Structures are given as structure tokens and as C-alpha cells.
PLY file of the C-alpha trace (Angstrom):
ply
format ascii 1.0
element vertex 496
property float x
property float y
property float z
element edge 495
property int vertex1
property int vertex2
end_header
16.07 -12.65 9.13
17.51 -13.90 5.84
17.35 -11.06 3.27
15.98 -13.18 0.45
13.32 -14.63 2.72
12.36 -11.16 3.90
12.07 -9.93 0.32
9.89 -12.83 -0.77
7.59 -12.61 2.25
7.16 -8.84 1.86
6.34 -8.89 -1.86
2.60 -9.61 -1.30
2.44 -6.67 1.13
4.14 -4.37 -1.37
1.94 -5.21 -4.33
-1.26 -4.84 -2.28
-0.98 -1.06 -2.56
-1.13 -1.34 -6.35
-4.74 -2.52 -5.93
-5.86 0.84 -4.56
-4.27 2.83 -7.37
-6.24 0.79 -9.88
-9.50 0.89 -7.93
-9.55 4.70 -7.76
-8.26 5.29 -11.31
-10.92 3.07 -12.92
-13.68 4.38 -10.65
-13.04 7.86 -12.04
-14.51 6.59 -15.32
-17.82 6.10 -13.50
-17.67 9.49 -11.80
-17.10 11.29 -15.12
-20.50 10.44 -16.72
-22.29 10.71 -13.34
-21.15 14.29 -12.71
-21.49 15.19 -16.40
-25.13 14.15 -16.31
-26.15 15.53 -12.91
-24.30 18.87 -13.21
-24.84 19.37 -16.96
-21.13 19.54 -17.75
-19.48 19.60 -21.16
-17.37 16.53 -22.03
-14.13 18.47 -21.60
-15.34 19.80 -18.24
-16.12 16.31 -16.98
-12.58 15.28 -17.91
-11.32 17.68 -15.21
-11.88 14.69 -12.89
-9.00 12.95 -14.65
-6.98 16.18 -14.80
-7.24 16.76 -11.03
-6.34 13.18 -10.16
-3.40 12.74 -12.52
-1.91 16.22 -12.27
-1.69 15.55 -8.52
1.02 12.99 -9.32
3.06 15.71 -10.98
2.57 18.19 -8.16
3.46 15.50 -5.61
6.63 14.57 -7.50
7.69 18.22 -7.80
7.17 18.68 -4.05
9.18 15.49 -3.41
12.03 16.71 -5.60
12.14 20.23 -4.15
11.98 19.07 -0.53
14.72 16.50 -1.19
16.97 19.20 -2.67
16.17 21.73 0.05
16.95 19.28 2.85
20.11 17.97 1.20
19.05 14.37 0.75
16.50 12.03 -0.79
13.32 11.80 1.31
12.84 8.06 0.95
16.46 7.33 1.81
15.88 9.18 5.09
12.43 8.05 6.20
12.49 4.64 4.49
10.49 3.17 1.65
7.81 1.38 3.64
7.39 4.45 5.91
6.97 6.59 2.80
4.25 4.31 1.43
2.46 4.27 4.81
2.53 8.07 5.00
1.21 8.30 1.43
-1.72 6.04 2.32
-2.64 8.19 5.33
-2.49 11.34 3.17
-4.75 9.74 0.54
-7.21 8.80 3.29
-7.52 12.50 4.16
-8.53 13.19 0.56
-11.42 10.71 0.72
-12.93 12.73 3.59
-13.65 15.58 1.15
-16.09 13.34 -0.70
-18.57 13.73 2.15
-19.13 17.50 1.82
-18.70 17.24 -1.97
-21.55 14.72 -2.26
-23.82 16.46 0.24
-23.50 19.84 -1.51
-23.17 18.52 -5.11
-19.89 20.44 -5.34
-17.80 19.51 -8.35
-14.93 21.63 -7.04
-14.78 19.83 -3.69
-14.98 16.45 -5.37
-12.03 17.03 -7.68
-10.14 18.57 -4.74
-10.62 15.31 -2.87
-9.31 13.35 -5.84
-6.34 15.73 -6.03
-5.39 15.03 -2.41
-5.78 11.28 -2.97
-3.49 11.59 -6.00
-0.87 13.47 -3.96
-0.68 10.53 -1.58
-0.52 8.08 -4.47
2.41 10.04 -5.91
4.61 9.29 -2.89
3.42 5.69 -2.82
4.31 5.18 -6.48
7.71 6.84 -6.13
8.61 4.29 -3.45
6.77 1.18 -4.63
7.89 0.95 -8.27
11.67 0.83 -7.66
11.05 -1.51 -4.71
9.13 -3.90 -6.96
12.02 -3.92 -9.44
14.75 -4.36 -6.81
13.03 -6.47 -4.14
14.54 -9.65 -5.61
16.63 -10.63 -8.61
16.93 -7.34 -10.57
16.81 -9.07 -13.96
13.26 -10.18 -13.12
12.23 -6.71 -12.03
9.92 -6.03 -14.96
8.02 -9.28 -14.30
7.50 -8.33 -10.66
6.24 -4.95 -11.86
3.88 -6.81 -14.22
2.72 -8.95 -11.28
2.06 -5.80 -9.27
0.26 -4.39 -12.29
-1.91 -7.51 -12.37
-2.97 -6.80 -8.79
-3.54 -3.19 -9.80
-5.94 -4.37 -12.46
-7.95 -6.50 -10.07
-8.74 -3.11 -8.56
-9.49 -1.56 -11.96
-11.77 -4.49 -12.85
-13.92 -4.49 -9.73
-13.67 -0.74 -9.02
-16.21 0.43 -11.65
-18.63 -2.35 -10.65
-18.47 -1.67 -6.90
-18.61 2.12 -7.28
-21.50 1.84 -9.74
-23.38 -0.38 -7.28
-22.68 2.01 -4.39
-23.75 5.07 -6.38
-26.83 3.73 -8.17
-27.90 1.26 -5.47
-28.56 -1.28 -8.22
-26.77 -2.78 -11.18
-29.94 -3.37 -13.15
-30.43 -1.48 -16.38
-32.47 1.65 -15.92
-31.28 2.44 -12.39
-31.50 6.18 -11.82
-29.46 8.49 -9.64
-31.65 10.94 -7.76
-28.81 12.98 -6.24
-25.06 12.85 -5.68
-25.15 11.98 -1.97
-24.50 8.29 -2.63
-21.10 9.15 -4.18
-19.58 9.62 -0.72
-20.12 6.04 0.49
-17.52 4.04 -1.51
-14.84 6.66 -0.96
-15.31 6.84 2.81
-14.92 3.06 2.99
-11.87 3.36 0.75
-10.33 5.89 3.13
-10.76 3.47 6.04
-9.05 0.77 3.97
-6.13 3.14 3.29
-5.57 3.56 7.03
-5.66 -0.18 7.70
-3.15 -0.94 4.95
-0.92 1.94 6.15
-0.66 0.22 9.53
0.15 -3.09 7.84
2.95 -1.44 5.85
4.36 0.27 8.93
4.80 -3.01 10.80
5.63 -5.25 7.83
9.01 -6.81 7.02
9.16 -4.77 3.82
12.76 -3.61 3.21
13.18 0.06 4.03
16.24 0.87 1.93
17.65 0.19 -1.53
21.43 0.26 -1.88
22.63 0.25 -5.48
25.90 -1.29 -6.56
27.31 0.90 -9.33
28.34 -0.73 -12.58
32.06 -0.46 -13.25
32.34 -1.52 -16.88
34.29 0.81 -19.14
31.35 0.95 -21.55
29.10 2.56 -18.97
31.54 4.54 -16.81
31.00 7.81 -18.66
27.28 7.61 -17.92
27.83 7.00 -14.20
29.67 10.32 -13.95
26.63 12.36 -14.98
25.52 14.80 -12.30
21.76 14.55 -12.76
19.31 11.77 -13.55
17.94 14.02 -16.30
21.27 13.75 -18.11
20.47 10.13 -18.95
18.62 10.09 -22.30
16.78 6.86 -21.48
15.17 8.69 -18.54
13.98 11.94 -20.10
12.75 10.14 -23.23
11.05 7.67 -20.88
9.38 10.55 -19.04
7.69 11.57 -22.29
6.81 7.90 -22.78
5.14 7.63 -19.34
3.21 10.87 -20.02
1.83 9.54 -23.31
1.34 5.95 -22.11
-0.80 6.96 -19.12
-2.48 9.47 -21.42
-3.62 6.96 -24.03
-4.64 4.45 -21.37
-6.79 6.86 -19.37
-8.23 8.83 -22.28
-9.31 5.70 -24.14
-11.30 4.50 -21.12
-12.61 7.83 -19.84
-14.05 8.84 -23.24
-15.58 5.41 -23.85
-18.86 6.16 -21.97
-19.47 9.23 -24.16
-18.70 7.27 -27.33
-21.17 4.56 -26.31
-23.80 7.14 -25.40
-23.57 8.82 -28.79
-23.19 5.74 -30.99
-25.04 3.00 -29.10
-27.36 5.09 -26.88
-25.91 3.34 -23.81
-27.13 4.90 -20.56
-24.76 5.93 -17.76
-25.77 3.07 -15.46
-25.13 0.47 -18.20
-21.58 1.45 -19.09
-19.82 -0.03 -16.00
-19.17 -3.55 -17.40
-17.56 -2.11 -20.56
-15.30 0.18 -18.55
-14.55 -2.81 -16.33
-13.57 -4.88 -19.38
-11.15 -2.20 -20.55
-9.33 -2.29 -17.21
-9.64 -6.08 -17.04
-7.82 -6.13 -20.38
-4.80 -4.63 -18.66
-5.07 -7.36 -16.02
-5.22 -10.00 -18.76
-1.96 -8.83 -20.29
-0.18 -8.25 -16.99
-1.01 -11.67 -15.60
0.61 -13.15 -18.67
3.64 -10.87 -18.35
4.09 -11.75 -14.66
4.91 -15.40 -15.36
8.65 -14.75 -15.40
8.56 -13.34 -11.85
8.28 -16.88 -10.50
10.96 -19.57 -10.43
9.20 -22.10 -12.64
10.30 -24.62 -15.22
10.37 -23.44 -18.82
7.55 -25.79 -19.86
5.36 -24.59 -16.99
5.94 -20.97 -18.01
4.91 -21.74 -21.58
1.64 -23.28 -20.37
0.93 -20.35 -18.05
1.47 -17.86 -20.87
-1.68 -19.26 -22.47
-3.61 -20.10 -19.31
-3.23 -16.93 -17.23
-4.74 -14.46 -19.75
-7.93 -16.51 -19.83
-7.87 -16.95 -16.05
-7.83 -13.15 -15.78
-10.71 -12.95 -18.27
-12.60 -15.45 -16.11
-12.17 -13.09 -13.14
-13.83 -10.33 -15.16
-16.71 -12.63 -16.15
-17.17 -13.85 -12.57
-17.26 -10.31 -11.12
-19.84 -9.21 -13.67
-21.82 -12.43 -13.17
-22.11 -11.57 -9.48
-23.22 -8.09 -10.54
-26.04 -9.61 -12.64
-24.69 -8.21 -15.91
-25.49 -9.95 -19.17
-22.27 -11.80 -20.08
-23.22 -12.87 -23.61
-21.86 -9.73 -25.33
-18.41 -10.40 -23.86
-17.79 -13.99 -24.96
-16.37 -12.91 -28.34
-13.57 -11.18 -26.47
-12.13 -14.67 -25.94
-10.75 -14.47 -29.48
-9.41 -10.92 -29.11
-7.17 -12.11 -26.25
-5.24 -14.28 -28.71
-3.61 -11.07 -30.02
-1.92 -10.37 -26.66
-0.57 -13.92 -26.47
0.92 -13.66 -29.97
2.43 -10.26 -29.17
3.96 -11.63 -25.97
5.53 -14.54 -27.84
6.97 -12.25 -30.53
8.49 -9.90 -27.95
10.48 -12.75 -26.34
10.35 -10.87 -23.05
12.56 -8.00 -24.27
10.98 -4.78 -22.87
12.13 -2.60 -25.80
10.83 -5.04 -28.41
7.59 -5.51 -26.50
7.08 -1.75 -26.42
7.36 -1.55 -30.21
5.10 -4.55 -30.90
2.36 -3.64 -28.43
2.35 0.00 -29.56
1.84 -1.16 -33.16
-1.06 -3.37 -32.02
-2.52 -0.42 -30.09
-2.42 1.77 -33.20
-4.14 -0.98 -35.18
-6.94 -1.27 -32.60
-7.58 2.46 -32.51
-7.71 2.73 -36.29
-10.20 -0.15 -36.45
-12.31 1.59 -33.80
-12.22 4.89 -35.68
-13.13 3.41 -39.07
-15.83 0.98 -37.89
-18.90 1.52 -35.73
-21.19 -0.11 -33.20
-19.85 -2.92 -31.01
-16.89 -3.49 -33.35
-15.66 0.00 -32.44
-16.39 -0.56 -28.76
-14.36 -3.76 -28.59
-11.58 -2.25 -30.70
-11.26 0.63 -28.24
-11.52 -1.73 -25.26
-8.75 -3.95 -26.67
-6.37 -0.99 -26.34
-6.25 -2.05 -22.70
-4.64 -5.33 -23.75
-1.83 -3.56 -25.55
-1.30 -1.00 -22.78
-1.04 -3.80 -20.24
2.73 -4.24 -20.02
3.88 -0.87 -21.32
4.31 0.65 -17.85
6.88 -1.96 -16.68
8.60 -1.80 -20.09
8.97 1.99 -20.01
9.82 2.15 -16.31
12.43 -0.60 -16.57
14.11 0.97 -19.61
13.99 4.48 -18.16
15.72 3.74 -14.83
18.17 1.16 -16.21
21.73 2.24 -15.46
20.81 5.15 -13.16
22.34 3.54 -10.05
22.17 5.85 -7.03
20.04 8.27 -9.05
17.25 5.70 -9.38
15.07 7.47 -6.77
15.33 10.77 -8.64
14.52 8.97 -11.89
11.51 7.25 -10.33
10.21 10.57 -9.00
10.55 12.19 -12.43
8.69 9.30 -14.06
5.84 9.45 -11.53
5.67 13.19 -12.24
4.64 12.42 -15.81
1.54 10.45 -14.78
-0.18 13.80 -15.29
-0.50 12.69 -18.91
-3.53 10.67 -17.82
-5.38 13.89 -17.06
-4.05 16.17 -19.77
-4.31 13.77 -22.71
-7.84 12.72 -21.69
-8.79 16.41 -21.38
-7.32 17.05 -24.85
-9.28 14.17 -26.34
-12.43 15.38 -24.57
-11.89 18.84 -26.10
-11.26 17.44 -29.58
-14.42 15.33 -29.20
-16.59 18.42 -29.73
-18.96 18.00 -32.66
-17.51 21.06 -34.41
-13.98 19.64 -34.13
-13.14 15.92 -34.55
-16.16 14.40 -32.83
-15.96 11.65 -30.23
-14.96 8.84 -32.63
-12.19 10.63 -34.52
-10.89 12.11 -31.25
-9.27 8.70 -30.70
-6.59 9.82 -33.16
-5.05 11.31 -30.01
-4.18 7.79 -28.88
-2.68 6.91 -32.27
-0.09 9.67 -31.89
0.67 8.52 -28.33
1.37 4.95 -29.45
3.52 6.19 -32.34
5.89 7.88 -29.88
5.95 4.81 -27.62
7.04 2.64 -30.55
9.80 5.16 -31.25
10.91 5.10 -27.61
11.17 1.32 -27.59
13.44 1.48 -30.65
15.52 4.40 -29.38
15.93 3.18 -25.79
17.39 -0.10 -27.04
20.10 1.83 -28.90
20.85 4.13 -25.95
21.17 1.30 -23.44
23.43 -0.73 -25.73
25.87 2.21 -25.70
25.86 1.90 -21.91
26.60 -1.81 -22.03
23.01 -2.88 -21.31
21.65 -5.43 -23.77
18.48 -7.26 -22.77
18.78 -9.83 -25.55
22.14 -10.93 -24.15
20.65 -11.22 -20.67
17.80 -13.23 -22.15
19.88 -15.96 -23.71
19.60 -18.23 -20.69
15.81 -18.27 -20.79
13.83 -16.48 -23.50
10.79 -16.37 -21.25
12.56 -14.21 -18.66
12.57 -10.50 -19.39
15.09 -8.49 -17.40
14.52 -5.68 -15.00
16.99 -3.06 -13.94
20.44 -3.48 -15.37
22.39 -2.90 -12.23
22.10 -4.96 -9.08
19.93 -3.53 -6.38
20.64 -4.60 -2.83
17.83 -4.23 -0.33
18.51 -3.34 3.27
15.87 -4.22 5.82
15.66 -2.47 9.16
13.94 -5.27 11.03
0 1
1 2
2 3
3 4
4 5
5 6
6 7
7 8
8 9
9 10
10 11
11 12
12 13
13 14
14 15
15 16
16 17
17 18
18 19
19 20
20 21
21 22
22 23
23 24
24 25
25 26
26 27
27 28
28 29
29 30
30 31
31 32
32 33
33 34
34 35
35 36
36 37
37 38
38 39
39 40
40 41
41 42
42 43
43 44
44 45
45 46
46 47
47 48
48 49
49 50
50 51
51 52
52 53
53 54
54 55
55 56
56 57
57 58
58 59
59 60
60 61
61 62
62 63
63 64
64 65
65 66
66 67
67 68
68 69
69 70
70 71
71 72
72 73
73 74
74 75
75 76
76 77
77 78
78 79
79 80
80 81
81 82
82 83
83 84
84 85
85 86
86 87
87 88
88 89
89 90
90 91
91 92
92 93
93 94
94 95
95 96
96 97
97 98
98 99
99 100
100 101
101 102
102 103
103 104
104 105
105 106
106 107
107 108
108 109
109 110
110 111
111 112
112 113
113 114
114 115
115 116
116 117
117 118
118 119
119 120
120 121
121 122
122 123
123 124
124 125
125 126
126 127
127 128
128 129
129 130
130 131
131 132
132 133
133 134
134 135
135 136
136 137
137 138
138 139
139 140
140 141
141 142
142 143
143 144
144 145
145 146
146 147
147 148
148 149
149 150
150 151
151 152
152 153
153 154
154 155
155 156
156 157
157 158
158 159
159 160
160 161
161 162
162 163
163 164
164 165
165 166
166 167
167 168
168 169
169 170
170 171
171 172
172 173
173 174
174 175
175 176
176 177
177 178
178 179
179 180
180 181
181 182
182 183
183 184
184 185
185 186
186 187
187 188
188 189
189 190
190 191
191 192
192 193
193 194
194 195
195 196
196 197
197 198
198 199
199 200
200 201
201 202
202 203
203 204
204 205
205 206
206 207
207 208
208 209
209 210
210 211
211 212
212 213
213 214
214 215
215 216
216 217
217 218
218 219
219 220
220 221
221 222
222 223
223 224
224 225
225 226
226 227
227 228
228 229
229 230
230 231
231 232
232 233
233 234
234 235
235 236
236 237
237 238
238 239
239 240
240 241
241 242
242 243
243 244
244 245
245 246
246 247
247 248
248 249
249 250
250 251
251 252
252 253
253 254
254 255
255 256
256 257
257 258
258 259
259 260
260 261
261 262
262 263
263 264
264 265
265 266
266 267
267 268
268 269
269 270
270 271
271 272
272 273
273 274
274 275
275 276
276 277
277 278
278 279
279 280
280 281
281 282
282 283
283 284
284 285
285 286
286 287
287 288
288 289
289 290
290 291
291 292
292 293
293 294
294 295
295 296
296 297
297 298
298 299
299 300
300 301
301 302
302 303
303 304
304 305
305 306
306 307
307 308
308 309
309 310
310 311
311 312
312 313
313 314
314 315
315 316
316 317
317 318
318 319
319 320
320 321
321 322
322 323
323 324
324 325
325 326
326 327
327 328
328 329
329 330
330 331
331 332
332 333
333 334
334 335
335 336
336 337
337 338
338 339
339 340
340 341
341 342
342 343
343 344
344 345
345 346
346 347
347 348
348 349
349 350
350 351
351 352
352 353
353 354
354 355
355 356
356 357
357 358
358 359
359 360
360 361
361 362
362 363
363 364
364 365
365 366
366 367
367 368
368 369
369 370
370 371
371 372
372 373
373 374
374 375
375 376
376 377
377 378
378 379
379 380
380 381
381 382
382 383
383 384
384 385
385 386
386 387
387 388
388 389
389 390
390 391
391 392
392 393
393 394
394 395
395 396
396 397
397 398
398 399
399 400
400 401
401 402
402 403
403 404
404 405
405 406
406 407
407 408
408 409
409 410
410 411
411 412
412 413
413 414
414 415
415 416
416 417
417 418
418 419
419 420
420 421
421 422
422 423
423 424
424 425
425 426
426 427
427 428
428 429
429 430
430 431
431 432
432 433
433 434
434 435
435 436
436 437
437 438
438 439
439 440
440 441
441 442
442 443
443 444
444 445
445 446
446 447
447 448
448 449
449 450
450 451
451 452
452 453
453 454
454 455
455 456
456 457
457 458
458 459
459 460
460 461
461 462
462 463
463 464
464 465
465 466
466 467
467 468
468 469
469 470
470 471
471 472
472 473
473 474
474 475
475 476
476 477
477 478
478 479
479 480
480 481
481 482
482 483
483 484
484 485
485 486
486 487
487 488
488 489
489 490
490 491
491 492
492 493
493 494
494 495
């Protein structure tokens, strides 16, 4: 089979797994207030749901690294990328089985243990899938393919809270009450079955099983290629901190939103799902726009899609919540908020470092507005953080593994390790949200500090990569709408 044809045909299979990551991550934001209410937990205790899920990524990455070193070779290079993703899906399916005894016995410990096992499986999936998405075609379009995958991820984050809320409460009407926790098991058992089906699809797909990197030979970058460890590349270890704080601000903003709305708007637990859904839909809105460059389209068509796709993504959110019988009127004003992401995308000109700086500045602005205002203005300010987080993952990931060559797998594993920031930063914000400390509203200062570092990383990574002969603005001259991916060529080897 022609390699390019195989890569193009396997891309839809690859990005399908991103859906599940989003579905589970966003659904946690429904579980947090449910368990907080039924088990009388403190806010910081309820955030242990996020801690268990996201720290599992770190534990999984550490296990991956140690086993690779102990066996004298990279795991994915031996078993293959698609086999690694399939195994990760099966492992995550085992975690969903723990939701049955957890729900039947109202055991918080069993429930977060189940999420931990699911997260372990996701860790291996992410370690394999992210570099594949960057290298599965033209490497300079890698970040757009990662944005496209992120857009699929956010279909999961958009519908996840709605479906899980329906499954748990049995109704999406205001005032629905949860008598016990037994209904929590249903959506996760179905999810486990879906994991197994998709694992089989991956196993027998035409997805390339290997990535072979062609090392750069330019004099400007040769001294970097001689480094013995991926951690010796400054773009990587600075990017690891960036991933930690990016996932942290994204997850903590959403997971503390239900408590903010409860305190300031007296919103009940069963009514919060559409607002959580809009936060995650905001990431989809930005990522659909950022994915335009992944397709071979004319420049004029790309310009039109940059304006059309964000609103198409917003229409998906409205349609899902229409089917769920939610009142859509409060959300129409968000139409105007979306303009900010379009302007930011235009100003970034597709450069991942510049986009990181601009979107981080917009994120800081949104959080400050949310902290200083109140009511629905604050709610929508906090929700809009999702817009400005939307393309930060592909920006950070692309910058962090640029120039790593054969050490890309190690770099990817280290980056996935830092997803634990989603649990730890949200726990920190939950702790600071105590009334005798910052309170729930001012606890969002946590996110301001996260965005400040991300802006710094965008500025610093650009300088570091230029010293290695990697300049995204130069690569962009042929088409300012195309943002580059990995700097070195990645050659995929299929074993079909």
C-alpha cells in the first residue's frame, strides 16, 4: 500500500481515540459535585477525582520510562504504536469495571481507583498517539493535525457532561434529584465496552506502527543532536512545566466552576452540565479553527473556514443541548465572545510560539474579568478560558519535541507525565477556595499564574529553537495560514 495513502486513511482511526480522552475528562466535572453532595465532601476532597485521574498519567509515564530503560529499548518501538494504543484501551476498559462496585457501595475510594486505572491506560495511548498525529503526514502540518485531533477530543468533552448527567440523574430537567450513587456505574460500563471495540479496530487498522526519524544535519543544530538525554533539550523540560500548568489551568477552571456557580448563582448540581459543556465546547471551537491548516485547501478557502468553523463548532454545542432540552437563550451572547478567538488566531499567523503568547494573554484577561465581576459575566469569563486553552496543547507539544529526533518518544513520554498538573493544580485551587483563604472566586488567581508562565514559555521556546536552526516564521513564508509541526522529518513505517 502507498505510504501516503495509508497515512491519510488511518488518520480518522487515530484521532478517534482522542474522543474518549475528552469524554472522560469532562465527565469528571459532573462526578465532582455529585460525590461532593452525596458524600458530604469538602471542595478540596472532591477535587481528588481530578487528582486520581491526572496523576495516573504521570505514574503511567514513569512506568513506561522505567520499563523501557530496564529492557534496553523503547516500548513503542518494540510493540508498535497502534498495538500500544490498543493495549492502552483494553487497560482503561478494566478501570471502568471498578465503577460497578464503587457505585453499588457508594465508595469514593473505589471510584477514584477506577479513574486511576482508566488514566493509566490513557497515558500509554497519549504517549503513542500525539507523536503519531504530528508525524503521520507532512511534519510541518503536525500541529494542525494535533488541533484536528483536539477538535475530536472536544466533541467528547462537549457531549460527555450531558450524557453522563442524563445517565446519572435520569433526566435533564431542572430539579432532577439523585437518590443514590448506583446510577453512576451505567455510563462507565458502556464506555468500557466502547474501549474494547475501538481497541479491536486499532489492532486491525492500517495505522502505521513505527516512526523513523531522519536526523537533521545542519551545523546549527548538530551540537543539540549529540545530547545524551531528551531532558538535555531546554525546549523539552521547559515544555514539561508548560504542559503541567496548561492542563492545570484548563482542568481547574472547569472543575471549580460548579462550586462557583453554586455559591454565586445558587445553581443546583443537576443544572450545571450545560455550562461545563460550554467550557469544553470552547476548546472545540478554537481547535476546529486551528485544524484548518491540516487540509490541503486553497488559501481563500482556508480564510473562509477560519471564520466559519468556530461557529460550526458552537452550533454543535447548541444542537447537543437542544436535544437535551436545555434552555439555549443564556448562551446566544457567547456568539460575540467567539470573535476573540478568531482575532487571536489571525494575529498569531499560525506560529505556535506566538500563538502561545497571545492566547495566554487573552486567558489572563478572561480570568481577571471573572475575578473582578460577578454573576453571569464572571461565569462566561471563566468559561471563555476554554477558548484560549484550545490550541495551547498542540503549540506546547510541537515546540517541546521539535528537534528531538530519535528521542521524540522519550520526550513525548515526559510530556504526558506532566498531565498530572490537571489534578494537582485543580486540587490547589480547590484548597485555596476555602472561605478562610481566597474564596472560590479569587482562587482563580491560580490560573493567572499558570498563563503567565505559558506566555513566558512561548517567548523563550522561540529563542531556543532559533539557536537550533528551527524558525517557524521562515517555514511559514509560503503560506501564513499553515503553522508548522515538528521541525525534523518523520518517516512512518507501516507493517501491513
